[in-house]
C-alpha positions as CSV (number, residue, x, y, z in Angstrom):
1,M,131.0,179.4,110.5
2,I,133.6,182.2,110.9
3,S,135.9,179.8,112.7
4,A,135.6,177.5,109.7
5,I,136.5,180.3,107.3
6,V,139.4,181.4,109.5
7,L,140.6,177.8,109.8
8,G,140.3,177.4,106.0
9,V,142.2,180.6,105.3
10,S,144.9,179.7,107.9
11,L,145.2,176.2,106.3
12,V,145.6,177.8,102.9
13,L,148.3,180.1,104.2
14,V,150.1,177.3,106.0
15,D,149.8,175.1,102.9
16,R,151.3,177.9,100.7
17,V,154.2,178.4,103.1
18,Y,154.8,174.7,103.7
19,I,154.5,173.8,100.0
20,S,156.8,176.6,98.8
21,G,159.4,175.2,101.3
22,L,158.9,171.7,99.9
23,K,159.2,173.0,96.4
24,K,162.7,174.4,97.2
25,E,163.7,171.2,98.9
26,L,162.4,169.1,96.0
27,L,164.3,171.2,93.5
28,S,167.5,170.8,95.6
29,L,166.9,167.0,95.7
30,E,166.4,166.9,91.9
31,K,169.7,168.7,91.4
32,Q,171.4,166.2,93.6
33,R,169.7,163.3,91.7
34,I,170.9,164.7,88.4
35,A,174.5,165.2,89.7
36,T,174.5,161.6,91.1
37,A,173.2,160.2,87.8
38,N,175.9,162.1,85.9
39,Q,178.6,160.8,88.3
40,L,177.3,157.2,87.8
41,A,177.3,157.6,84.0
42,T,180.9,158.9,84.2
43,A,181.9,156.0,86.4
44,K,180.4,153.6,84.0
45,I,182.3,155.1,81.1
46,V,185.5,155.0,83.1
47,Q,184.9,151.3,84.0
48,E,184.3,150.4,80.3
49,N,187.5,152.3,79.3
50,L,189.5,150.5,82.0
51,N,188.1,147.1,80.9
52,H,189.1,148.0,77.3
53,V,192.6,148.8,78.5
54,R,192.8,145.6,80.4
55,E,191.7,143.6,77.3
56,L,194.3,145.5,75.2
57,V,197.0,144.5,77.7
58,F,196.0,140.8,77.6
59,E,195.6,140.7,73.9
60,N,198.9,142.4,73.1
61,M,201.2,141.1,75.7
62,E,203.1,137.8,76.1
63,F,203.0,136.6,79.7
64,A,205.5,134.0,80.9
65,G,203.9,130.6,81.1
66,R,200.8,131.7,79.3
67,V,200.2,129.9,76.0
68,D,197.6,131.4,73.6
69,S,195.1,128.8,72.5
70,V,194.8,130.7,69.2
71,A,197.8,132.5,67.5
72,P,197.5,136.3,67.5
73,E,197.9,136.2,63.7
74,S,194.9,134.0,63.4
75,R,192.9,136.4,65.6
76,L,194.0,139.3,63.4
77,F,193.1,137.5,60.2
78,E,189.7,136.6,61.6
79,F,189.1,140.2,62.7
80,I,190.1,141.6,59.3
81,T,188.1,139.1,57.3
82,T,185.0,139.7,59.5
83,C,185.4,143.5,59.2
84,V,185.9,143.3,55.4
85,S,182.8,141.0,55.1
86,D,180.6,143.2,57.3
87,L,181.6,146.3,55.3
88,K,181.1,144.6,52.0
89,L,184.6,145.2,50.9
90,K,186.6,142.8,48.8
91,L,189.8,141.5,50.4
92,V,192.3,141.4,47.6
93,S,195.3,140.3,49.6
94,L,196.8,140.1,53.1
95,K,200.5,139.4,53.2
96,P,202.7,139.3,56.3
97,V,206.0,141.2,56.3
98,P,208.9,139.9,58.4
99,P,208.5,140.7,62.1
100,D,210.6,143.5,63.6
101,I,211.9,142.6,67.0
102,R,213.2,145.5,69.2
103,G,213.8,144.6,72.8
104,A,210.6,143.4,74.4
105,A,208.4,144.7,71.5
106,T,207.8,142.7,68.3
107,T,206.0,144.4,65.4
108,Y,204.1,142.2,63.0
109,G,203.3,144.0,59.8
110,Y,200.8,143.1,57.0
111,N,200.3,144.4,53.6
112,L,196.6,144.6,53.2
113,E,194.7,145.4,50.0
114,V,191.0,145.9,49.8
115,E,188.5,147.2,47.2
116,G,185.2,148.9,47.8
117,D,183.9,152.4,48.5
118,F,185.6,155.2,50.4
119,F,183.0,155.2,53.2
120,S,183.6,151.5,53.9
121,F,187.4,152.1,53.9
122,G,186.8,154.8,56.6
123,E,184.7,152.4,58.6
124,L,187.4,149.8,58.4
125,C,189.9,152.2,59.8
126,S,187.5,153.0,62.6
127,K,187.2,149.3,63.3
128,F,191.0,149.0,63.5
129,E,191.0,151.8,66.1
130,N,188.4,150.1,68.2
131,S,189.7,146.5,68.0
132,R,190.9,144.5,71.0
133,R,194.3,144.2,69.3
134,I,196.4,147.3,68.8
135,I,196.4,147.8,65.1
136,A,198.3,150.7,63.7
137,L,197.6,151.9,60.1
138,E,201.1,152.9,59.2
139,N,200.4,154.1,55.7
140,F,197.9,153.7,52.9
141,K,197.5,154.5,49.2
142,I,194.1,154.9,47.7
143,S,193.4,154.6,43.9
144,L,190.2,155.4,42.2
145,M,188.9,152.3,40.3
146,N,185.9,153.8,38.6
147,E,183.8,156.9,38.3
148,Y,181.2,155.5,40.7
149,G,183.4,155.9,43.8
150,G,185.0,152.5,43.7
151,I,188.5,152.5,45.3
152,Q,191.4,150.3,45.8
153,A,193.2,150.8,49.1
154,K,196.7,149.4,49.8
155,M,197.8,149.6,53.4
156,L,200.5,148.6,55.8
157,V,199.0,147.7,59.2
158,N,201.1,146.7,62.2
159,T,200.2,144.8,65.3
160,F,202.4,144.4,68.3
161,R,203.3,141.9,71.0
162,I,205.1,142.9,74.1
163,K,207.0,140.4,76.2
164,K,206.7,140.9,79.9
165,Q,210.1,141.0,81.3
């Protein structure tokens, strides 16, 4: 009986020492797991950003021998009309201005006029920033249409095409 008690006490002591060592090791492994998960998340973000840059290059550059199946202007018009529709804005006008060719870069400008609320205008600007085409909002003028927050926004937006030399 005494040997069983001694054996039991010694098992408890060994268990306490062994478990405390395991606890430290498990905490160390958990820290490593968290660090690895953070690194994987960062790598995923970098991959997505690099893919976005690659798409920007292909959408905004003319490559020799590559013919676009759809004109860049058509893609821009489709993008703008989709954004305006999604944001429940009214597209008043979209008029091209003559292209500005400087070396390998060609700037295509558009006078764009929309009506709606200020929040939707802000969302439209955000969509410009995140589009697959480079769209620069060069200037804008906002006029209040009514006391309920209705606005009229007149903008000059530019897109660019770069010829690969």
